[in-house]
All heavy atoms as an XYZ file, in Angstrom:
901
protein
N       7.141     -5.182    -29.087
C       7.575     -4.479    -30.272
C       7.885     -5.478    -31.397
O       7.686     -5.148    -32.560
C       8.797     -3.644    -29.956
N       8.329     -6.663    -31.020
C       8.639     -7.686    -32.022
C       7.403     -8.042    -32.833
O       7.456     -8.127    -34.055
C       9.205     -8.936    -31.324
C       9.432    -10.086    -32.253
C      10.516    -10.089    -33.116
C       8.556    -11.164    -32.281
C      10.720    -11.148    -33.976
C       8.760    -12.221    -33.138
C       9.854    -12.222    -33.996
N       6.263     -8.240    -32.122
C       5.026     -8.596    -32.824
C       4.599     -7.472    -33.772
O       4.124     -7.733    -34.873
C       3.899     -8.900    -31.838
C       4.097    -10.166    -31.076
C       4.195    -10.161    -29.698
C       4.164    -11.386    -31.731
C       4.357    -11.322    -28.991
C       4.336    -12.569    -31.038
C       4.439    -12.536    -29.651
N       4.741     -6.235    -33.328
C       4.358     -5.098    -34.164
C       5.215     -4.984    -35.408
O       4.705     -4.773    -36.514
N       6.522     -5.120    -35.247
C       7.429     -5.014    -36.396
C       7.197     -6.155    -37.385
O       7.075     -5.915    -38.592
C       8.886     -5.044    -35.930
S       9.406     -3.539    -35.129
N       7.141     -7.371    -36.868
C       6.935     -8.513    -37.767
C       5.569     -8.469    -38.426
O       5.422     -8.788    -39.609
C       7.103     -9.824    -36.999
S       8.807    -10.157    -36.549
N       4.557     -8.074    -37.667
C       3.213     -7.999    -38.212
C       3.093     -6.957    -39.304
O       2.442     -7.186    -40.330
N       3.738     -5.810    -39.102
C       3.688     -4.756    -40.110
C       4.499     -5.157    -41.343
O       4.083     -4.907    -42.480
C       4.224     -3.461    -39.534
N       5.643     -5.756    -41.113
C       6.502     -6.148    -42.238
C       5.835     -7.221    -43.104
O       5.893     -7.156    -44.336
C       7.844     -6.645    -41.716
C       8.814     -7.010    -42.803
C      10.168     -7.336    -42.190
N      11.032     -7.918    -43.183
C      11.931     -7.251    -43.870
N      12.077     -5.965    -43.665
N      12.687     -7.852    -44.751
N       5.213     -8.189    -42.445
C       4.596     -9.296    -43.184
C       3.116     -9.033    -43.476
O       2.449     -9.853    -44.084
C       4.730    -10.602    -42.398
C       6.159    -11.027    -42.219
C       6.269    -12.282    -41.362
O       5.279    -12.848    -40.908
N       7.508    -12.716    -41.152
N       2.620     -7.892    -43.003
C       1.213     -7.533    -43.152
C       0.307     -8.647    -42.617
O      -0.678     -9.035    -43.233
C       0.882     -7.187    -44.602
C       1.635     -5.986    -45.104
C       1.348     -5.644    -46.563
O       0.473     -6.267    -47.162
O       2.015     -4.738    -47.062
N       0.686     -9.149    -41.443
C      -0.030    -10.244    -40.799
C      -0.937     -9.663    -39.727
O      -0.485     -9.122    -38.718
C       0.984    -11.218    -40.199
C       0.336    -12.444    -39.610
O      -0.783    -12.416    -39.132
N       1.089    -13.546    -39.644
N      -2.260     -9.783    -39.917
C      -3.222     -9.217    -38.977
C      -3.131     -9.853    -37.602
O      -3.272     -9.173    -36.581
C      -4.650     -9.393    -39.517
C      -4.993     -8.468    -40.633
C      -6.457     -8.637    -41.017
C      -6.800     -7.693    -42.156
N      -8.222     -7.815    -42.519
N      -2.873    -11.136    -37.527
C      -2.788    -11.833    -36.236
C      -1.675    -11.250    -35.365
O      -1.870    -11.004    -34.174
C      -2.569    -13.318    -36.462
S      -2.529    -14.282    -34.928
N      -0.499    -11.016    -35.945
C       0.617    -10.443    -35.185
C       0.319     -9.006    -34.768
O       0.672     -8.582    -33.657
C       1.904    -10.502    -36.007
C       2.547    -11.881    -36.149
C       3.760    -11.820    -37.062
C       2.945    -12.438    -34.802
N      -0.321     -8.264    -35.632
C      -0.652     -6.859    -35.295
C      -1.672     -6.830    -34.167
O      -1.553     -6.033    -33.234
C      -1.146     -6.110    -36.553
C       0.028     -5.930    -37.526
C      -1.723     -4.743    -36.169
C      -0.358     -5.328    -38.861
N      -2.690     -7.705    -34.211
C      -3.677     -7.779    -33.131
C      -3.040     -8.221    -31.817
O      -3.371     -7.721    -30.753
C      -4.826     -8.715    -33.504
C      -5.751     -8.160    -34.571
C      -6.288     -8.995    -35.538
C      -6.088     -6.819    -34.617
C      -7.145     -8.505    -36.520
C      -6.925     -6.313    -35.596
C      -7.457     -7.165    -36.550
O      -8.296     -6.672    -37.508
N      -2.104     -9.152    -31.906
C      -1.391     -9.605    -30.704
C      -0.605     -8.456    -30.104
O      -0.633     -8.226    -28.886
C      -0.446    -10.781    -31.039
O      -1.216    -11.842    -31.613
C       0.278    -11.277    -29.806
N       0.109     -7.716    -30.941
C       0.887     -6.560    -30.483
C      -0.034     -5.527    -29.842
O       0.248     -5.023    -28.751
C       1.650     -5.929    -31.657
C       2.261     -4.601    -31.311
C       3.378     -4.531    -30.492
C       1.723     -3.416    -31.787
C       3.946     -3.311    -30.163
C       2.284     -2.202    -31.469
C       3.391     -2.143    -30.663
O       3.946     -0.945    -30.324
N      -1.140     -5.223    -30.482
C      -2.084     -4.228    -29.956
C      -2.651     -4.680    -28.618
O      -2.747     -3.882    -27.677
C      -3.223     -3.997    -30.962
O      -2.656     -3.597    -32.216
C      -4.192     -2.933    -30.476
N      -3.025     -5.933    -28.503
C      -3.573     -6.461    -27.263
C      -2.557     -6.354    -26.117
O      -2.871     -5.882    -25.031
C      -4.023     -7.924    -27.437
O      -4.964     -7.996    -28.503
C      -4.625     -8.473    -26.164
N      -1.330     -6.778    -26.371
C      -0.285     -6.689    -25.342
C      -0.007     -5.240    -24.959
O       0.186     -4.915    -23.781
C       0.996     -7.374    -25.828
C       0.932     -8.897    -25.937
C       2.208     -9.432    -26.599
C       0.735     -9.521    -24.580
N       0.010     -4.359    -25.948
C       0.266     -2.935    -25.698
C      -0.842     -2.342    -24.818
O      -0.555     -1.618    -23.858
C       0.358     -2.183    -27.033
C       0.794     -0.768    -26.892
C       2.102     -0.452    -26.575
C      -0.115      0.269    -27.087
C       2.502      0.859    -26.442
C       0.279      1.581    -26.950
C       1.579      1.888    -26.630
N      -2.083     -2.666    -25.105
C      -3.211     -2.164    -24.305
C      -3.143     -2.699    -22.879
O      -3.383     -1.971    -21.915
C      -4.559     -2.512    -24.984
C      -5.734     -2.271    -24.054
C      -4.726     -1.724    -26.278
N      -2.801     -3.971    -22.721
C      -2.672     -4.550    -21.376
C      -1.588     -3.827    -20.582
O      -1.767     -3.520    -19.398
C      -2.391     -6.069    -21.465
C      -3.639     -6.804    -21.955
C      -1.946     -6.622    -20.120
C      -3.410     -8.258    -22.287
N      -0.479     -3.544    -21.209
C       0.622     -2.838    -20.530
C       0.193     -1.430    -20.131
O       0.470     -0.968    -19.016
C       1.888     -2.824    -21.411
C       2.468     -4.228    -21.488
C       2.919     -1.839    -20.869
C       3.584     -4.399    -22.500
N      -0.508     -0.720    -21.011
C      -0.978      0.642    -20.707
C      -1.958      0.600    -19.526
O      -1.870      1.420    -18.612
C      -1.641      1.280    -21.943
C      -0.610      1.529    -23.042
C      -2.361      2.578    -21.584
C       0.465      2.521    -22.693
N      -2.886     -0.353    -19.523
C      -3.846     -0.468    -18.421
C      -3.120     -0.762    -17.113
O      -3.461     -0.190    -16.062
C      -4.908     -1.540    -18.751
C      -5.820     -1.048    -19.882
C      -5.730     -1.899    -17.511
C      -6.746     -2.108    -20.427
N      -2.106     -1.626    -17.147
C      -1.327     -1.943    -15.930
C      -0.600     -0.702    -15.420
O      -0.537     -0.462    -14.208
C      -0.336     -3.069    -16.214
N      -0.052      0.104    -16.312
C       0.645      1.321    -15.897
C      -0.319      2.330    -15.290
O       0.007      2.990    -14.300
C       1.395      1.935    -17.074
C       2.619      1.158    -17.467
C       3.378      1.806    -18.621
O       2.852      2.642    -19.344
N       4.625      1.411    -18.781
N      -1.499      2.455    -15.886
C      -2.496      3.368    -15.319
C      -2.913      2.887    -13.938
O      -3.033      3.679    -12.998
C      -3.708      3.492    -16.275
C      -3.295      4.234    -17.545
C      -4.877      4.207    -15.582
C      -4.325      4.218    -18.639
N      -3.111      1.572    -13.783
C      -3.461      1.015    -12.486
C      -2.372      1.245    -11.446
O      -2.662      1.593    -10.294
N      -1.141      1.103    -11.846
C      -0.019      1.330    -10.925
C       0.051      2.798    -10.515
O       0.315      3.119     -9.348
C       1.289      0.893    -11.562
N      -0.194      3.707    -11.451
C      -0.177      5.141    -11.147
C      -1.292      5.493    -10.172
O      -1.082      6.251     -9.210
C      -0.305      5.951    -12.424
N      -2.474      4.937    -10.368
C      -3.597      5.192     -9.458
C      -3.298      4.634     -8.076
O      -3.521      5.308     -7.066
C      -4.900      4.606    -10.037
C      -5.333      5.399    -11.269
C      -6.012      4.598     -8.989
C      -6.464      4.772    -12.057
N      -2.767      3.432     -8.012
C      -2.416      2.822     -6.714
C      -1.359      3.646     -5.990
O      -1.452      3.854     -4.778
C      -1.930      1.391     -6.929
N      -0.362      4.117     -6.711
C       0.691      4.925     -6.090
C       0.103      6.222     -5.542
O       0.471      6.669     -4.448
C       1.791      5.227     -7.103
N      -0.807      6.835     -6.281
C      -1.430      8.076     -5.822
C      -2.280      7.839     -4.577
O      -2.206      8.586     -3.605
C      -2.275      8.695     -6.934
C      -2.944      9.975     -6.531
C      -2.217     11.148     -6.443
C      -4.291      9.989     -6.235
C      -2.815     12.319     -6.056
C      -4.917     11.171     -5.851
C      -4.179     12.334     -5.762
N      -3.082      6.776     -4.580
C      -3.984      6.477     -3.467
C      -3.195      6.081     -2.218
O      -3.547      6.476     -1.109
C      -4.974      5.362     -3.867
C      -5.740      4.847     -2.669
C      -5.927      5.867     -4.937
N      -2.136      5.317     -2.393
C      -1.373      4.795     -1.248
C      -0.168      5.653     -0.887
O       0.669      5.228     -0.090
C      -0.917      3.362     -1.551
C      -2.035      2.358     -1.820
C      -1.452      1.036     -2.264
C      -2.912      2.193     -0.596
N      -0.075      6.856     -1.429
C       1.091      7.713     -1.217
C       1.350      7.977      0.264
O       2.476      7.888      0.732
C       0.919      9.031     -1.966
C       2.116      9.944     -1.879
C       1.979     11.143     -2.798
C       0.970     12.100     -2.278
N       0.945     13.372     -2.990
N       0.302      8.275      1.033
C       0.468      8.561      2.462
C       0.988      7.355      3.221
O       1.888      7.468      4.053
N       0.428      6.180      2.952
C       0.880      4.966      3.617
C       2.321      4.654      3.260
O       3.104      4.233      4.114
C       0.001      3.772      3.211
C      -1.439      3.906      3.700
O      -1.655      4.666      4.656
O      -2.307      3.235      3.133
N       2.678      4.871      2.017
C       4.034      4.604      1.559
C       5.034      5.532      2.257
O       6.085      5.094      2.720
C       4.132      4.769      0.039
C       5.465      4.451     -0.603
C       5.831      2.990     -0.374
C       5.418      4.744     -2.088
N       4.687      6.795      2.377
C       5.555      7.757      3.050
C       5.779      7.366      4.502
O       6.902      7.394      4.992
C       4.955      9.173      2.954
O       4.802      9.521      1.589
C       5.852     10.197      3.637
N       4.700      6.981      5.184
C       4.827      6.568      6.595
C       5.685      5.325      6.728
O       6.512      5.227      7.641
C       3.455      6.323      7.211
C       2.666      7.580      7.481
S       1.090      7.394      8.362
C       0.638      5.716      8.158
N       5.509      4.363      5.827
C       6.273      3.116      5.888
C       7.754      3.376      5.631
O       8.628      2.820      6.324
C       5.704      2.112      4.877
C       6.209      0.718      5.056
C       5.782      0.074      6.368
O       4.721      0.407      6.918
O       6.545     -0.777      6.853
N       8.058      4.211      4.660
C       9.469      4.539      4.364
C      10.101      5.252      5.542
O      11.222      4.942      5.944
C       9.565      5.378      3.073
C       9.230      4.505      1.864
C      10.950      5.995      2.921
C       9.121      5.267      0.557
N       9.385      6.216      6.136
C       9.912      6.946      7.297
C      10.187      6.000      8.453
O      11.245      6.069      9.093
C       8.918      8.042      7.717
O       8.717      8.936      6.627
C       9.428      8.824      8.919
N       9.250      5.086      8.710
C       9.423      4.110      9.800
C      10.652      3.235      9.558
O      11.466      3.028     10.463
C       8.165      3.254      9.929
C       8.219      2.255     11.065
C       6.946      1.440     11.133
C       7.129      0.273     10.185
N       6.048     -0.712     10.220
N      10.799      2.742      8.329
C      11.944      1.879      8.021
C      13.264      2.641      8.060
O      14.289      2.076      8.460
C      11.743      1.220      6.655
C      10.709      0.117      6.706
O      10.501     -0.501      7.742
N      10.031     -0.104      5.596
N      13.259      3.889      7.659
C      14.486      4.682      7.735
C      14.893      4.902      9.192
O      16.072      4.820      9.534
C      14.316      6.022      7.020
C      14.292      5.878      5.504
S      14.013      7.438      4.656
C      15.569      8.270      4.967
N      13.913      5.188     10.050
C      14.225      5.383     11.477
C      14.743      4.092     12.112
O      15.636      4.131     12.953
C      13.018      5.924     12.220
C      12.754      7.381     11.886
C      11.629      7.972     12.703
C      11.460      9.441     12.321
N      10.430     10.101     13.117
N      14.182      2.957     11.687
C      14.715      1.676     12.177
C      16.121      1.443     11.644
O      16.948      0.858     12.329
C      13.803      0.524     11.743
C      12.544      0.448     12.577
O      12.504      0.933     13.704
N      11.505     -0.131     12.014
N      16.402      1.893     10.435
C      17.728      1.753      9.845
C      18.789      2.561     10.577
O      19.964      2.193     10.590
N      18.378      3.648     11.205
C      19.325      4.449     11.985
C      19.972      3.613     13.089
O      21.132      3.809     13.425
C      18.620      5.648     12.631
C      18.208      6.805     11.755
C      17.422      7.817     12.574
C      19.393      7.463     11.118
N      19.210      2.682     13.638
C      19.705      1.862     14.757
C      20.849      0.940     14.338
O      21.609      0.474     15.175
C      18.542      1.067     15.363
C      17.494      1.960     15.974
C      16.304      1.208     16.455
C      15.283      2.214     16.971
N      13.985      1.632     17.187
N      20.978      0.689     13.036
C      22.061     -0.158     12.548
C      23.310      0.643     12.190
O      24.308      0.070     11.767
C      21.598     -0.930     11.297
C      20.494     -1.904     11.617
O      20.465     -2.490     12.690
N      19.577     -2.065     10.691
N      23.255      1.951     12.358
C      24.383      2.801     12.018
C      25.611      2.401     12.837
O      25.534      2.258     14.047
C      24.047      4.272     12.276
C      25.132      5.227     11.840
C      25.171      5.693     10.549
C      26.103      5.652     12.730
C      26.159      6.573     10.127
C      27.093      6.517     12.334
C      27.120      6.972     11.035
O      28.101      7.848     10.630
N      26.707      2.214     12.152
C      27.995      1.894     12.766
C      27.991      0.548     13.506
O      28.868      0.292     14.313
C      28.452      3.026     13.711
C      29.945      3.265     13.589
O      30.554      2.803     12.617
O      30.503      3.943     14.492
N      26.989     -0.280     13.220
C      26.930     -1.593     13.854
C      27.798     -2.591     13.107
O      28.105     -2.430     11.927
N      28.199     -3.640     13.803
C      29.034     -4.673     13.196
C      28.246     -5.382     12.096
O      27.115     -5.823     12.300
C      29.466     -5.674     14.260
C      30.495     -6.647     13.764
C      31.007     -7.546     14.873
O      31.164     -7.065     16.010
O      31.253     -8.732     14.579
N      28.818     -5.447     10.921
C      28.152     -6.083      9.790
C      27.218     -5.168      9.033
O      26.534     -5.593      8.104
N      27.140     -3.902      9.424
C      26.252     -2.945      8.771
C      27.033     -1.782      8.161
O      26.579     -0.632      8.180
C      25.206     -2.403      9.758
C      24.214     -3.429     10.200
C      24.317     -4.014     11.441
C      23.190     -3.821      9.366
C      23.400     -4.967     11.857
C      22.262     -4.773      9.762
C      22.378     -5.349     11.024
N      28.193     -2.079      7.609
C      29.020     -1.041      6.993
C      28.306     -0.335      5.858
O      28.468      0.867      5.652
N      27.477     -1.082      5.104
C      26.730     -0.485      4.006
C      25.715      0.529      4.492
O      25.502      1.568      3.856
N      25.086      0.242      5.629
C      24.117      1.173      6.206
C      24.807      2.452      6.627
O      24.350      3.568      6.337
C      23.397      0.524      7.422
C      22.521      1.526      8.153
C      22.581     -0.668      6.982
N      25.949      2.310      7.293
C      26.720      3.468      7.732
C      27.154      4.321      6.544
O      27.000      5.534      6.543
C      27.942      3.019      8.541
O      27.500      2.208      9.634
C      28.725      4.195      9.074
N      27.702      3.672      5.527
C      28.147      4.380      4.339
C      26.984      5.105      3.658
O      27.105      6.270      3.268
C      28.801      3.403      3.359
C      29.284      3.989      2.039
C      30.415      4.977      2.285
C      29.733      2.886      1.102
N      25.843      4.435      3.555
C      24.677      5.038      2.907
C      24.190      6.260      3.674
O      23.932      7.309      3.076
C      23.540      4.006      2.772
O      24.019      2.905      2.004
C      22.330      4.606      2.108
N      24.063      6.133      4.990
C      23.626      7.283      5.780
C      24.601      8.453      5.647
O      24.182      9.607      5.532
C      23.435      6.922      7.251
C      22.067      6.399      7.542
C      21.733      5.117      7.857
C      20.846      7.122      7.478
N      20.381      5.015      8.009
C      19.800      6.228      7.778
C      20.522      8.448      7.198
C      18.462      6.620      7.826
C      19.184      8.822      7.240
C      18.181      7.926      7.534
N      25.894      8.156      5.683
C      26.886      9.231      5.540
C      26.775      9.919      4.186
O      26.808     11.155      4.106
C      28.291      8.690      5.753
C      28.576      8.356      7.204
O      27.921      8.862      8.110
N      29.549      7.489      7.422
N      26.633      9.138      3.122
C      26.495      9.723      1.786
C      25.226     10.556      1.662
O      25.252     11.675      1.134
C      26.503      8.636      0.721
C      27.843      7.964      0.445
C      27.661      6.768     -0.486
C      28.813      8.956     -0.168
N      24.120     10.024      2.129
C      22.834     10.737      2.031
C      22.890     12.054      2.803
O      22.489     13.103      2.292
C      21.681      9.845      2.542
C      20.415     10.646      2.766
C      21.420      8.712      1.573
N      23.403     12.007      4.013
C      23.438     13.219      4.840
C      24.388     14.262      4.279
O      24.081     15.458      4.311
C      23.791     12.863      6.279
C      22.687     12.089      6.939
C      22.955     11.705      8.366
O      22.039     11.697      9.155
N      24.169     11.365      8.742
N      25.501     13.833      3.736
C      26.436     14.808      3.157
C      25.902     15.388      1.850
O      25.918     16.606      1.651
C      27.805     14.155      2.894
C      28.636     13.994      4.142
C      29.978     13.382      3.805
C      30.784     13.146      5.069
N      32.074     12.507      4.803
N      25.425     14.510      0.969
C      24.971     14.965     -0.345
C      23.692     15.796     -0.281
O      23.544     16.770     -1.007
C      24.774     13.786     -1.288
C      26.084     13.119     -1.681
O      27.153     13.708     -1.418
O      26.032     12.016     -2.247
N      22.754     15.394      0.578
C      21.488     16.108      0.672
C      21.513     17.214      1.728
O      20.523     17.927      1.910
C      20.343     15.132      0.976
C      20.088     14.064     -0.088
C      18.950     13.152      0.337
C      19.803     14.690     -1.439
N      22.643     17.318      2.426
C      22.824     18.316      3.481
C      21.658     18.271      4.487
O      20.996     19.267      4.765
C      22.955     19.715      2.868
C      24.195     19.857      2.019
C      24.293     21.226      1.412
C      25.528     21.462      0.579
N      26.169     20.415     -0.086
N      21.434     17.054      4.995
C      20.381     16.840      5.987
C      20.955     16.041      7.140
O      22.109     15.640      7.113
C      19.195     16.113      5.360
S      19.590     14.444      4.788
N      20.121     15.814      8.145
C      20.573     15.067      9.304
C      19.417     14.239      9.841
O      18.391     14.782     10.234
C      21.080     16.021     10.377
S      21.862     15.175     11.756
N      19.567     12.923      9.839
C      18.508     12.047     10.294
C      17.399     11.929      9.268
O      17.558     12.287      8.102
N      16.247     11.428      9.711
C      15.099     11.266      8.816
C      14.311     12.567      8.776
O      14.088     13.138      7.713
C      14.201     10.102      9.278
C      13.003      9.952      8.376
C      15.004      8.807      9.321
N      13.887     13.049      9.946
C      13.155     14.322     10.033
C      14.084     15.470     10.401
O      14.027     16.531      9.793
C      12.020     14.213     11.060
C      10.959     13.206     10.642
O      10.598     13.194      9.446
O      10.500     12.431     11.495
N      14.916     15.246     11.410
C      15.910     16.243     11.820
C      16.957     15.553     12.711
O      16.903     14.343     12.909
C      15.255     17.436     12.542
C      14.476     17.018     13.768
O      14.904     16.147     14.523
N      13.331     17.637     13.978
N      17.877     16.326     13.250
C      19.011     15.736     13.986
C      18.585     15.002     15.263
O      19.307     14.134     15.745
C      20.057     16.793     14.308
C      19.681     17.743     15.423
C      20.127     17.509     16.725
C      18.900     18.867     15.191
C      19.786     18.369     17.753
C      18.561     19.725     16.205
C      19.004     19.478     17.482
O      18.674     20.327     18.505
N      17.410     15.306     15.796
C      16.980     14.641     17.033
C      16.650     13.167     16.813
O      16.553     12.413     17.790
C      15.750     15.356     17.650
O      14.678     15.358     16.701
C      16.100     16.781     18.032
N      16.494     12.731     15.572
C      16.270     11.305     15.294
C      17.422     10.457     15.798
O      17.236      9.290     16.150
C      16.092     11.065     13.793
C      14.829     11.679     13.241
O      13.862     11.855     14.011
O      14.804     11.988     12.036
N      18.616     11.007     15.830
C      19.800     10.258     16.250
C      19.802      9.972     17.750
O      20.525      9.109     18.217
C      21.081     10.982     15.837
C      21.293     10.899     14.371
C      21.064     11.864     13.446
C      21.760      9.766     13.646
N      21.360     11.398     12.189
C      21.786     10.114     12.279
C      22.147      8.478     14.009
C      22.197      9.226     11.282
C      22.553      7.592     13.019
C      22.573      7.967     11.682
N      18.968     10.678     18.518
C      18.918     10.427     19.962
C      18.318      9.052     20.273
O      18.489      8.546     21.380
C      18.102     11.516     20.654
C      18.780     12.855     20.646
S      17.781     14.078     21.480
C      18.710     15.549     21.105
N      17.628      8.442     19.308
C      17.048      7.102     19.505
C      18.048      5.998     19.184
O      17.715      4.822     19.261
C      15.798      6.943     18.637
C      14.712      7.920     19.018
O      14.538      8.223     20.193
N      13.995      8.431     18.034
N      19.255      6.377     18.792
C      20.314      5.410     18.468
C      21.240      5.332     19.678
O      21.667      6.359     20.209
C      21.080      5.857     17.212
C      22.213      4.899     16.906
C      20.140      5.994     16.035
N      21.510      4.108     20.143
C      22.303      3.926     21.359
C      23.609      4.712     21.336
O      23.987      5.342     22.319
C      22.604      2.438     21.584
C      21.345      1.654     21.938
O      20.356      2.261     22.388
O      21.357      0.429     21.742
N      24.302      4.673     20.223
C      25.608      5.338     20.128
C      25.516      6.848     20.299
O      26.460      7.500     20.732
C      26.236      5.011     18.762
C      27.637      5.539     18.604
C      28.229      5.145     17.255
O      27.726      4.208     16.620
O      29.204      5.796     16.877
N      24.364      7.416     19.965
C      24.197      8.863     20.018
C      23.134      9.296     21.020
O      22.615     10.408     20.954
C      23.835      9.408     18.635
C      24.865      9.094     17.586
C      24.630      8.109     16.642
C      26.079      9.763     17.557
C      25.573      7.805     15.682
C      27.033      9.453     16.613
C      26.784      8.479     15.670
N      22.797      8.437     21.976
C      21.736      8.739     22.953
C      22.099      9.924     23.850
O      21.211     10.513     24.469
C      21.415      7.520     23.796
O      22.568      7.094     24.505
N      23.384     10.294     23.875
C      23.804     11.447     24.678
C      23.519     12.769     23.979
O      23.772     13.827     24.525
C      25.293     11.347     25.018
C      26.179     11.349     23.770
O      25.643     11.240     22.641
O      27.403     11.462     23.932
N      22.970     12.704     22.758
C      22.642     13.936     22.033
C      23.569     14.242     20.893
O      23.408     15.249     20.218
N      24.550     13.366     20.637
C      25.468     13.595     19.527
C      24.856     13.162     18.199
O      23.769     12.586     18.149
N      25.554     13.452     17.135
C      25.152     13.051     15.787
C      26.394     12.615     15.028
O      27.509     12.996     15.391
C      24.423     14.188     15.035
C      23.121     14.556     15.699
C      25.317     15.404     14.880
N      26.237     11.858     13.943
C      27.404     11.528     13.115
C      27.992     12.788     12.482
O      27.282     13.760     12.233
C      26.844     10.611     12.030
C      25.521     10.159     12.504
C      25.024     11.200     13.441
N      29.272     12.765     12.231
C      29.914     13.935     11.615
C      29.372     14.232     10.212
O      29.489     15.338      9.727
C      31.433     13.755     11.552
C      32.086     13.971     12.918
O      31.475     14.663     13.761
O      33.188     13.442     13.130
N      28.748     13.234      9.574
C      28.181     13.477      8.252
C      26.991     14.433      8.305
O      26.570     14.967      7.289
C      27.779     12.164      7.595
O      26.806     11.489      8.359
N      26.460     14.675      9.504
C      25.358     15.633      9.687
C      25.881     17.071      9.717
O      25.108     18.009      9.525
C      24.655     15.393     11.013
S      23.495     14.044     11.024
N      27.130     17.225      9.996
C      27.655     18.546     10.344
C      27.940     19.451      9.150
O      28.469     19.016      8.135
C      28.959     18.376     11.129
S      28.718     17.486     12.674
N      27.595     20.705      9.324
C      27.999     21.747      8.376
C      29.445     22.135      8.704
O      30.259     22.310      7.827
C      27.071     22.979      8.493
C      25.652     22.593      8.083
C      27.592     24.121      7.639
C      24.623     23.662      8.381
N      29.719     22.244     10.011
C      31.047     22.556     10.501
C      31.681     21.240     10.935
O      31.083     20.476     11.698
C      30.972     23.533     11.699
C      32.346     23.797     12.263
C      30.272     24.808     11.298
N      32.889     20.947     10.473
C      33.533     19.663     10.770
C      33.675     19.448     12.258
O      34.091     20.322     12.999
C      34.895     19.629     10.087
C      35.528     18.269     10.119
C      36.774     18.179      9.265
C      37.275     16.771      9.287
N      38.081     16.444      8.158
N      33.292     18.216     12.694
C      33.461     17.828     14.091
C      32.384     18.313     15.030
O      32.568     18.304     16.229
N      31.237     18.709     14.515
C      30.182     19.229     15.398
C      29.349     18.136     16.039
O      28.477     18.421     16.852
C      29.261     20.182     14.627
S      28.047     19.313     13.598
N      29.582     16.875     15.685
C      28.715     15.790     16.115
C      28.813     15.406     17.571
O      27.993     14.656     18.079
N      29.791     15.929     18.284
C      29.984     15.578     19.689
C      28.904     16.280     20.521
O      28.608     17.448     20.323
C      31.381     15.998     20.180
C      32.440     15.272     19.346
C      31.569     15.704     21.649
C      33.849     15.813     19.519
N      28.296     15.529     21.459
C      27.226     16.083     22.296
C      27.795     17.130     23.241
O      28.926     17.027     23.664
C      26.573     14.958     23.086
N      27.051     18.120     23.615
C      25.745     18.478     23.083
C      25.895     19.163     21.722
O      26.823     19.937     21.499
C      25.173     19.432     24.126
C      26.365     20.086     24.730
C      27.468     19.039     24.685
N      24.967     18.884     20.838
C      25.023     19.382     19.475
C      24.442     20.788     19.409
O      23.415     21.077     19.998
C      24.237     18.457     18.521
C      24.139     19.035     17.144
C      24.885     17.089     18.490
N      25.129     21.648     18.670
C      24.637     22.997     18.393
C      23.776     22.917     17.131
O      24.312     22.682     16.053
C      25.811     23.956     18.201
C      25.350     25.378     17.908
O      24.136     25.640     17.909
O      26.236     26.218     17.673
N      22.441     23.091     17.239
C      21.568     22.974     16.061
C      21.960     23.872     14.900
O      21.676     23.566     13.760
C      20.191     23.343     16.600
C      20.259     23.123     18.062
C      21.700     23.371     18.449
N      22.631     24.959     15.172
C      23.044     25.876     14.099
C      24.146     25.280     13.248
O      24.363     25.698     12.115
C      23.499     27.200     14.706
N      24.868     24.292     13.772
C      25.976     23.691     13.038
C      25.604     22.354     12.386
O      26.430     21.729     11.762
C      27.157     23.465     13.989
C      27.730     24.763     14.514
C      28.888     24.507     15.438
C      29.465     25.806     15.954
N      30.550     25.583     16.891
N      24.347     21.932     12.571
C      23.885     20.664     12.008
C      23.084     20.936     10.764
O      22.294     21.811     10.672
C      23.050     19.886     13.027
C      22.498     18.623     12.419
C      23.874     19.565     14.245
């Protein structure tokens, strides 16, 4: 924007051409990024899902307070449980008995195994 403003103010063709060239390069890069995001959308979704499921294993672990807090906030605010559903928590050692964190619960304290799916 600096080149465009200065070029217009001083009526300098070199600055205006520089501004136009940079602007066109930025637009082409954005179009390329949009196309890449559209083409790779499926791969990206799978990768995010895989990483989220791996992140479940760090829930309530020593040194992973941020992970625990984030999962609790996400589950409460989005009113969801796990990545796909509440059974994702069965792959976590702490909840291998079928329990879930209380942040999954619609009814307070439902996380104790066995979990009632109607309350999650």
